[in-house]
C-alpha positions in Angstrom: -172.8 -152.7 261.6 -170.6 -151.1 264.2 -166.9 -151.1 263.8 -164.3 -150.6 266.5 -161.7 -147.8 266.2 -159.0 -150.4 265.3 -161.2 -152.0 262.6 -161.9 -148.6 261.1 -158.1 -147.8 260.9 -157.4 -151.2 259.3 -160.2 -150.6 256.7 -158.8 -147.1 255.9 -155.3 -148.5 255.4 -156.5 -151.3 253.1 -158.5 -148.7 251.1 -155.3 -146.6 250.7 -153.4 -149.6 249.4 -156.1 -150.5 246.9 -155.8 -147.1 245.4 -152.0 -146.9 245.5 -151.2 -144.1 243.0 -150.2 -145.4 239.7 -147.7 -142.5 239.2 -145.9 -143.5 242.4 -145.7 -147.1 241.2 -144.1 -145.9 238.0 -141.6 -143.9 240.0 -140.7 -147.1 242.0 -140.3 -149.0 238.7 -138.0 -146.2 237.4 -136.0 -146.4 240.6 -135.4 -150.1 240.0 -133.3 -149.4 236.9 -130.5 -147.8 238.9 -130.8 -149.8 242.1 -130.7 -153.2 240.5 -134.1 -154.0 241.8 -137.4 -154.6 240.0 -141.0 -154.0 240.9 -143.0 -157.2 240.9 -146.6 -158.0 241.7 -147.3 -159.8 245.0 -150.0 -160.3 247.6 -148.4 -157.3 249.4 -148.8 -153.6 248.3 -145.5 -153.7 246.4 -142.4 -155.8 246.4 -138.8 -155.7 245.2 -136.6 -158.4 243.8 -133.1 -158.3 242.3 -133.2 -158.1 238.6 -131.6 -160.8 236.5 -128.2 -159.7 235.2 -129.3 -160.1 231.6 -131.7 -157.3 232.2 -128.8 -154.8 232.3 -126.0 -156.5 230.5 -124.5 -153.2 229.2 -123.7 -152.2 232.8 -124.1 -148.5 232.1 -126.4 -146.0 233.7 -129.2 -145.1 231.3 -129.6 -141.3 230.9 -133.0 -139.9 229.9 -133.4 -140.3 226.2 -132.5 -137.2 224.2 -135.7 -137.8 222.2 -138.0 -137.6 225.2 -140.8 -135.1 225.4 -139.2 -133.6 228.5 -136.1 -132.7 226.3 -138.3 -131.0 223.7 -140.2 -129.0 226.4 -137.1 -127.2 227.6 -135.9 -126.1 224.1 -137.4 -122.6 224.3 -135.4 -122.0 227.5 -132.3 -123.5 225.9 -132.6 -121.1 222.9 -133.0 -118.1 225.2 -129.8 -119.1 227.1 -127.9 -119.7 223.9 -129.1 -116.4 222.4 -128.1 -114.5 225.5 -124.6 -116.1 225.3 -124.3 -114.9 221.7 -124.2 -118.3 220.2 -127.5 -118.6 218.3 -126.0 -118.4 214.8 -123.6 -121.3 215.5 -126.4 -123.1 217.3 -128.7 -123.0 214.2 -125.8 -124.1 212.0 -125.1 -127.0 214.3 -128.7 -128.1 214.3 -128.7 -128.2 210.5 -125.5 -130.3 210.4 -126.7 -132.7 213.0 -130.1 -133.1 211.5 -128.6 -134.0 208.1 -126.0 -136.3 209.7 -128.4 -138.3 211.8 -131.4 -137.9 209.5 -133.8 -136.5 212.0 -136.0 -133.4 212.1 -134.6 -130.2 213.5 -136.3 -130.5 216.9 -134.8 -133.9 217.5 -131.4 -132.7 216.4 -131.7 -129.6 218.7 -132.6 -131.8 221.6 -129.5 -134.0 221.1 -127.4 -130.9 220.6 -128.7 -129.5 223.9 -127.8 -132.7 225.7 -124.3 -132.9 224.1 -123.4 -129.3 225.0 -124.9 -129.5 228.5 -127.5 -126.8 227.7 -130.2 -129.3 228.6 -128.9 -129.6 232.1 -128.5 -125.8 232.3 -132.2 -125.3 231.4 -133.4 -128.0 233.7 -132.2 -126.3 237.0 -133.4 -123.1 238.7 -132.1 -119.8 237.7 -130.1 -119.5 240.9 -128.4 -122.8 240.1 -127.6 -122.0 236.5 -124.5 -120.0 237.6 -122.9 -123.2 238.6 -123.6 -124.8 235.2 -121.0 -124.7 232.4 -122.8 -125.3 229.1 -120.5 -125.4 226.0 -120.7 -122.7 223.4 -121.9 -124.1 220.0 -119.3 -124.3 217.3 -120.4 -125.7 213.9 -116.9 -126.3 212.7 -116.0 -128.3 215.8 -119.2 -130.4 215.3 -118.2 -131.2 211.7 -114.7 -132.1 212.9 -116.2 -134.5 215.5 -118.4 -136.2 212.9 -115.5 -136.5 210.4 -113.4 -138.1 213.1 -116.1 -140.7 213.9 -116.2 -141.6 210.3 -112.5 -141.5 209.4 -110.7 -142.0 212.7 -109.9 -145.3 214.4 -113.6 -146.2 214.9 -114.5 -145.7 211.2 -118.2 -145.8 211.9 -120.5 -146.4 209.0 -123.7 -144.4 208.8 -125.9 -146.7 210.8 -123.2 -147.1 213.5 -122.6 -143.4 213.6 -126.3 -142.7 214.2 -126.5 -145.3 216.9 -123.5 -143.9 218.7 -124.6 -140.3 218.6 -128.1 -141.2 219.8 -126.7 -143.3 222.6 -124.3 -140.7 224.0 -124.6 -137.3 222.3 -122.0 -135.7 224.5 -119.4 -138.4 224.2 -119.6 -138.6 220.4 -120.2 -134.9 219.5 -117.8 -133.1 221.9 -114.1 -133.9 221.2 -114.6 -137.6 220.6 -110.9 -138.0 219.8 -109.9 -136.8 223.2 -112.5 -139.1 224.9 -111.4 -142.1 222.8 -107.7 -141.6 223.9 -108.8 -141.5 227.5 -111.0 -144.5 227.2 -108.4 -146.7 225.4 -105.6 -145.5 227.7 -107.5 -146.4 230.9 -109.0 -149.6 229.6 -107.8 -153.0 230.8 -104.9 -154.2 228.6 -107.0 -156.8 226.8 -109.3 -154.0 225.4 -106.6 -151.6 224.3 -106.2 -153.1 220.8 -107.9 -150.8 218.3 -110.0 -153.5 216.7 -111.0 -155.0 220.1 -112.1 -151.6 221.4 -114.0 -150.8 218.3 -115.9 -154.1 218.6 -116.8 -153.1 222.1 -118.1 -149.7 221.0 -120.2 -151.3 218.3 -121.7 -153.6 220.9 -122.2 -150.9 223.5 -121.5 -147.3 222.4 -121.6 -146.1 226.0 -118.3 -147.9 226.6 -116.6 -144.7 225.4 -117.7 -143.1 228.7 -115.2 -145.3 230.6 -112.3 -142.9 230.9 -111.0 -143.9 234.3 -109.8 -147.1 235.9 -109.5 -147.2 239.7 -107.8 -150.7 239.5 -104.5 -149.0 238.9 -105.1 -145.4 239.8 -107.1 -145.7 243.0 -110.6 -144.4 243.6 -111.3 -140.8 242.6 -115.1 -140.9 242.9 -115.3 -141.5 239.1 -117.5 -144.6 239.5 -119.8 -143.6 236.7 -116.9 -143.5 234.2 -114.8 -146.3 235.7 -113.9 -149.5 233.9 -114.1 -151.5 237.2 -117.6 -150.3 237.8 -118.5 -151.1 234.2 -117.2 -154.6 234.5 -119.1 -155.1 237.8 -122.4 -154.0 236.2 -121.9 -156.0 233.0 
C-alpha cells in the first residue's frame, strides 16, 4: 500500500498518542491537585475537567508527604549540612525526641524534622541556591517545649491528635507553635476566634494553623497561601 505524505504524518501522530508516556500523564494528574482540574479518560488523548469541591474540602495546598521516599533520599545531604553548621548533636537528640513522641522509626522522624526546620528545602536545591536558604538550627530543648505546648496549651492535643497534627504540618507544629497559634487566631474571622471553636477547626483540619494572615481587613500582601480568605474560597 502507498501512503501520501499527509497520511504518513497523521499515522505518526496517532502512534505517538497511543504511546503517550505514562510518566507524563502522572505529571498531568499531579498538576490537577493544585489547579482545581482533574485528568479524565476521553476519546481524545487527554482531557481536563473541574474537580468536584468535595475532592478538596480542606482547601489547603498539599505539600509533599514528609514520609515520602524523596524525603528519605536527601537525608545524607541534610546530615552533611547540619554537621557543617555544627548542629549534629542537637539534631540527633531531636530525632530521638520526635521518634518517641510520634512513635515512628528514626528515619521517618528525621525526615519530618528536616521538613520542619527547612533543611529538606535546603538539600533539595543546587549548591549555588543554598546560600539563599535559611534552615533552622536544631534545638532539642525548643522541640520539647513545642511538644509540651501542643499537649498542655490551648489546643490540649491528645496523643493521636498530636501525631496527626505533626505529620500534617511538621513546621507549623514543631517550630514555635505558640507564636503561630497566636497569629492564626488573631487573624481569623471573628466567628473562629473562640478557643474551643478554633480547636475544633484544628482537629478537623490541622493545616488551618497555617492561616496566619487575613487580607479581608489588612489588604493583600501576597500571602495567599496563608490567608483566611483564600482558605475559605478553597474550602
